[in-house]
C-alpha positions in Angstrom: 28.3 100.7 118.7 28.0 98.7 115.1 25.7 101.7 114.0 28.0 104.6 115.8 30.8 103.0 113.2 28.5 102.6 110.6 27.8 106.2 110.9 31.0 107.4 111.4 32.7 105.6 108.2 30.1 107.3 106.5 31.0 110.6 107.6 34.6 109.9 106.8 34.3 108.2 103.5 33.1 111.4 101.9 36.3 113.4 102.9 38.8 111.4 101.3 40.8 113.5 98.6 39.8 116.8 100.9 42.7 118.7 102.0 43.6 118.6 105.3 42.8 121.7 107.0 41.0 123.2 109.8 37.4 123.5 107.8 37.5 119.6 106.9 38.2 118.9 110.0 35.2 120.9 111.3 33.0 119.6 108.3 33.8 116.2 110.0 33.4 117.0 113.6 29.7 119.1 112.8 28.7 116.0 110.6 29.7 113.7 113.7 28.6 115.4 116.4 25.0 116.2 114.9 24.6 112.4 114.1 26.0 111.2 117.3 23.8 113.9 119.3 20.9 112.1 117.2 21.6 108.5 118.9 22.2 110.4 122.2 18.8 112.0 122.3 17.2 108.3 121.1 19.3 107.2 124.5 21.8 105.1 122.0 24.5 106.5 124.0 25.4 108.7 127.4 27.7 110.8 125.6 30.5 110.8 123.2 33.6 113.6 122.3 34.8 113.7 118.9 38.8 114.6 118.6 39.5 115.6 114.6 42.0 118.6 115.7 46.2 119.4 115.8 46.9 117.4 118.3 46.2 113.9 117.1 46.7 115.6 113.2 50.6 116.1 113.4 52.7 118.1 110.1 53.8 114.3 109.6 50.2 113.3 109.1 49.7 115.8 107.1 52.1 115.6 104.6 51.3 111.8 104.3 47.7 112.5 103.3 46.3 111.1 106.8 43.9 112.8 108.6 43.6 111.3 112.1 40.7 111.1 114.2 39.0 110.0 117.5 35.5 109.7 119.0 35.1 108.8 122.8 31.9 107.3 123.7 30.1 106.6 126.9 27.7 103.8 126.3 24.4 104.2 128.0 23.6 102.4 131.3 27.0 101.6 131.9 30.4 103.1 133.3 33.0 101.9 130.5 34.6 104.3 127.5 34.7 103.3 124.3 37.5 104.6 122.3 37.2 104.5 118.5 40.2 105.9 116.3 40.8 105.9 113.0 42.9 107.1 110.2 41.2 108.4 106.8 44.0 108.1 103.5 44.1 108.5 99.9 41.8 104.8 99.9 39.4 104.8 102.3 38.8 104.2 106.4 41.3 102.7 108.1 39.7 101.6 112.2 42.3 101.0 114.7 
C-alpha cells in the first residue's frame, strides 16, 4: 500500500497548476489505471477503481482550485477494502 500511495502521489503531483477540467481528470485516471494495472498483473492488488469526476468534484471545488480523487483498492487474498482519498491543491497533494 505504501507503493500505491507513492505512485498515486507522483501522478497527482504532476497535475498541480493544471486546469480542473475533464481532460485533466482523464489524464490522471489513465495514468493511475496504467500504473495500478501493472501492480494488479503482478498480483500486488486484486482489483481497483479510480474515481475523479463530477461526483467528487463540485463547482465549488473547481472554484477553490481543488481536484478531488478517490482510489478504491482491494488487496490480494483479503476481503477488506482500502479507500485512499486525496485532494490536489496549489501547494501539492493532501491525503485525507
